[in-house]
C-alpha beads as a LAMMPS data file, in Angstrom:
LAMMPS data file: protein, C-alpha beads

155 atoms
154 bonds

1 atom types
1 bond types

-500.0 500.0 xlo xhi
-500.0 500.0 ylo yhi
-500.0 500.0 zlo zhi

Masses

1 110.0

Atoms # bond

1 1 1 -10.278 1.561 -9.256
2 1 1 -7.863 3.384 -12.068
3 1 1 -5.591 4.299 -9.580
4 1 1 -5.041 0.636 -8.766
5 1 1 -4.238 -0.095 -12.432
6 1 1 -2.003 2.681 -12.624
7 1 1 -0.191 1.555 -9.406
8 1 1 -0.204 -1.743 -9.560
9 1 1 0.279 -2.236 -13.325
10 1 1 -1.597 -4.490 -15.739
11 1 1 -0.347 -8.030 -17.092
12 1 1 -0.718 -8.755 -21.022
13 1 1 -1.681 -12.714 -19.437
14 1 1 -5.737 -12.877 -20.433
15 1 1 -5.403 -16.185 -18.516
16 1 1 -5.813 -14.254 -15.469
17 1 1 -8.489 -11.971 -16.150
18 1 1 -11.512 -14.314 -15.047
19 1 1 -10.547 -15.133 -11.697
20 1 1 -8.378 -11.628 -11.094
21 1 1 -11.394 -9.354 -12.435
22 1 1 -13.975 -11.595 -10.105
23 1 1 -11.184 -10.716 -7.101
24 1 1 -11.251 -7.633 -7.862
25 1 1 -15.466 -7.336 -8.080
26 1 1 -15.400 -8.889 -4.889
27 1 1 -13.081 -6.680 -3.126
28 1 1 -15.459 -3.907 -4.362
29 1 1 -18.262 -5.092 -2.777
30 1 1 -16.693 -6.291 0.565
31 1 1 -16.299 -9.765 0.256
32 1 1 -12.369 -9.854 0.921
33 1 1 -12.417 -13.982 1.500
34 1 1 -14.266 -14.993 -1.611
35 1 1 -11.889 -12.383 -3.448
36 1 1 -8.815 -13.558 -2.063
37 1 1 -10.049 -17.103 -3.331
38 1 1 -10.512 -15.764 -6.843
39 1 1 -6.590 -14.270 -6.999
40 1 1 -5.533 -16.936 -5.131
41 1 1 -6.864 -18.685 -8.570
42 1 1 -5.637 -16.361 -10.874
43 1 1 -2.423 -16.888 -9.534
44 1 1 -2.254 -20.807 -9.939
45 1 1 -3.133 -19.685 -14.031
46 1 1 0.020 -16.754 -13.700
47 1 1 2.275 -18.101 -11.440
48 1 1 4.753 -15.188 -9.531
49 1 1 2.016 -12.157 -11.009
50 1 1 3.375 -9.456 -8.747
51 1 1 -0.314 -7.901 -9.463
52 1 1 -2.224 -10.656 -8.763
53 1 1 0.181 -10.823 -4.979
54 1 1 -0.495 -7.392 -4.710
55 1 1 -4.498 -8.046 -4.951
56 1 1 -3.596 -10.937 -2.607
57 1 1 -1.939 -8.753 -0.029
58 1 1 -4.495 -6.552 -0.027
59 1 1 -7.254 -9.231 0.643
60 1 1 -5.324 -10.112 3.970
61 1 1 -5.119 -7.235 4.750
62 1 1 -8.901 -6.117 4.622
63 1 1 -9.356 -9.472 6.138
64 1 1 -6.950 -8.814 9.388
65 1 1 -3.864 -11.022 8.329
66 1 1 -1.740 -8.399 8.434
67 1 1 1.574 -10.760 8.692
68 1 1 0.563 -12.653 5.660
69 1 1 -0.038 -9.123 3.789
70 1 1 3.377 -7.776 5.033
71 1 1 5.111 -11.351 3.495
72 1 1 3.070 -10.904 0.567
73 1 1 4.308 -7.681 -0.166
74 1 1 7.988 -7.952 0.822
75 1 1 7.727 -11.230 -1.952
76 1 1 6.552 -9.007 -4.651
77 1 1 9.316 -6.321 -3.357
78 1 1 11.772 -9.270 -4.078
79 1 1 10.777 -9.310 -7.233
80 1 1 10.354 -5.852 -8.471
81 1 1 11.925 -3.678 -5.958
82 1 1 10.639 -0.870 -7.799
83 1 1 6.525 -2.173 -7.172
84 1 1 5.202 1.299 -6.124
85 1 1 1.830 -0.683 -4.666
86 1 1 4.047 -3.212 -2.624
87 1 1 5.806 -0.027 -0.923
88 1 1 2.555 1.631 -0.326
89 1 1 1.061 -0.928 1.103
90 1 1 4.190 -2.714 3.200
91 1 1 4.857 0.873 4.622
92 1 1 1.362 1.706 6.254
93 1 1 1.120 -1.715 7.668
94 1 1 4.658 -0.746 9.397
95 1 1 2.861 2.174 10.103
96 1 1 -0.189 0.441 11.766
97 1 1 2.033 -1.678 13.510
98 1 1 4.529 1.179 15.210
99 1 1 7.568 0.422 12.701
100 1 1 7.368 3.731 11.497
101 1 1 11.097 3.866 11.070
102 1 1 10.900 0.947 8.984
103 1 1 8.211 2.259 6.524
104 1 1 9.643 5.408 5.486
105 1 1 12.359 3.615 2.907
106 1 1 9.070 2.261 1.791
107 1 1 7.370 5.533 1.344
108 1 1 9.976 7.063 0.128
109 1 1 10.321 4.590 -2.670
110 1 1 6.424 4.538 -3.739
111 1 1 6.830 8.072 -4.105
112 1 1 9.743 7.948 -6.638
113 1 1 8.093 5.211 -8.454
114 1 1 4.404 6.479 -7.755
115 1 1 1.879 6.280 -10.654
116 1 1 0.525 9.447 -12.403
117 1 1 -3.082 10.442 -13.035
118 1 1 -5.487 11.946 -11.130
119 1 1 -7.194 8.719 -9.079
120 1 1 -3.478 8.297 -7.018
121 1 1 -4.061 11.754 -6.041
122 1 1 -5.432 11.381 -2.752
123 1 1 -2.736 8.611 -1.983
124 1 1 0.256 10.288 -2.712
125 1 1 -0.920 12.834 -0.348
126 1 1 -1.344 10.195 1.992
127 1 1 1.918 9.308 2.044
128 1 1 3.685 12.492 1.769
129 1 1 1.648 13.585 4.723
130 1 1 3.043 10.640 6.322
131 1 1 6.440 10.627 5.550
132 1 1 6.541 14.279 6.295
133 1 1 4.659 13.491 9.843
134 1 1 7.167 10.374 10.285
135 1 1 10.794 12.521 9.666
136 1 1 9.849 15.574 10.840
137 1 1 10.222 17.099 7.301
138 1 1 7.756 19.687 6.520
139 1 1 4.756 21.352 9.265
140 1 1 4.919 21.532 12.856
141 1 1 5.720 18.812 15.292
142 1 1 3.741 17.091 16.851
143 1 1 2.326 18.322 20.493
144 1 1 4.565 16.070 22.531
145 1 1 7.562 17.455 20.582
146 1 1 6.874 20.819 20.653
147 1 1 8.381 23.023 23.239
148 1 1 6.177 24.469 25.812
149 1 1 5.361 28.556 26.178
150 1 1 6.578 30.144 28.587
151 1 1 4.031 32.139 30.750
152 1 1 4.766 35.365 28.565
153 1 1 4.201 34.030 25.529
154 1 1 0.572 32.866 26.890
155 1 1 -0.003 36.405 27.736

Bonds

1 1 1 2
2 1 2 3
3 1 3 4
4 1 4 5
5 1 5 6
6 1 6 7
7 1 7 8
8 1 8 9
9 1 9 10
10 1 10 11
11 1 11 12
12 1 12 13
13 1 13 14
14 1 14 15
15 1 15 16
16 1 16 17
17 1 17 18
18 1 18 19
19 1 19 20
20 1 20 21
21 1 21 22
22 1 22 23
23 1 23 24
24 1 24 25
25 1 25 26
26 1 26 27
27 1 27 28
28 1 28 29
29 1 29 30
30 1 30 31
31 1 31 32
32 1 32 33
33 1 33 34
34 1 34 35
35 1 35 36
36 1 36 37
37 1 37 38
38 1 38 39
39 1 39 40
40 1 40 41
41 1 41 42
42 1 42 43
43 1 43 44
44 1 44 45
45 1 45 46
46 1 46 47
47 1 47 48
48 1 48 49
49 1 49 50
50 1 50 51
51 1 51 52
52 1 52 53
53 1 53 54
54 1 54 55
55 1 55 56
56 1 56 57
57 1 57 58
58 1 58 59
59 1 59 60
60 1 60 61
61 1 61 62
62 1 62 63
63 1 63 64
64 1 64 65
65 1 65 66
66 1 66 67
67 1 67 68
68 1 68 69
69 1 69 70
70 1 70 71
71 1 71 72
72 1 72 73
73 1 73 74
74 1 74 75
75 1 75 76
76 1 76 77
77 1 77 78
78 1 78 79
79 1 79 80
80 1 80 81
81 1 81 82
82 1 82 83
83 1 83 84
84 1 84 85
85 1 85 86
86 1 86 87
87 1 87 88
88 1 88 89
89 1 89 90
90 1 90 91
91 1 91 92
92 1 92 93
93 1 93 94
94 1 94 95
95 1 95 96
96 1 96 97
97 1 97 98
98 1 98 99
99 1 99 100
100 1 100 101
101 1 101 102
102 1 102 103
103 1 103 104
104 1 104 105
105 1 105 106
106 1 106 107
107 1 107 108
108 1 108 109
109 1 109 110
110 1 110 111
111 1 111 112
112 1 112 113
113 1 113 114
114 1 114 115
115 1 115 116
116 1 116 117
117 1 117 118
118 1 118 119
119 1 119 120
120 1 120 121
121 1 121 122
122 1 122 123
123 1 123 124
124 1 124 125
125 1 125 126
126 1 126 127
127 1 127 128
128 1 128 129
129 1 129 130
130 1 130 131
131 1 131 132
132 1 132 133
133 1 133 134
134 1 134 135
135 1 135 136
136 1 136 137
137 1 137 138
138 1 138 139
139 1 139 140
140 1 140 141
141 1 141 142
142 1 142 143
143 1 143 144
144 1 144 145
145 1 145 146
146 1 146 147
147 1 147 148
148 1 148 149
149 1 149 150
150 1 150 151
151 1 151 152
152 1 152 153
153 1 153 154
154 1 154 155
């Protein structure tokens, strides 16, 4: 969870701590609806808090409300265009929904503002690999795009 704090940041607002921490604990337990409730209560105590909004978007994603998650990530990005976590979440929602070209700028923005630390390594690798696949930068092309070998090349 340490990488989440780096990606989503932390707020000095102690008013949201109890509900926010409760929401994080519930997410860890897989209780996404309950976590969403806690994050909404945290947001009432700290309106517009980008960290809380990103956790709400994650909760929406986990319960299958991907349109609401995308809206929430976009809302965060309107307030803070450098919010790495919102770019990451939105990019992968776009990839999953078949909007791969729209995901590319979000993957790039995530990588430009990526958090430091060993905990973020897996997410950085995933973003880099996905960006390379979408843009054709690095690595072999997908099988459908490779030229078919001639008979001489096969033997």
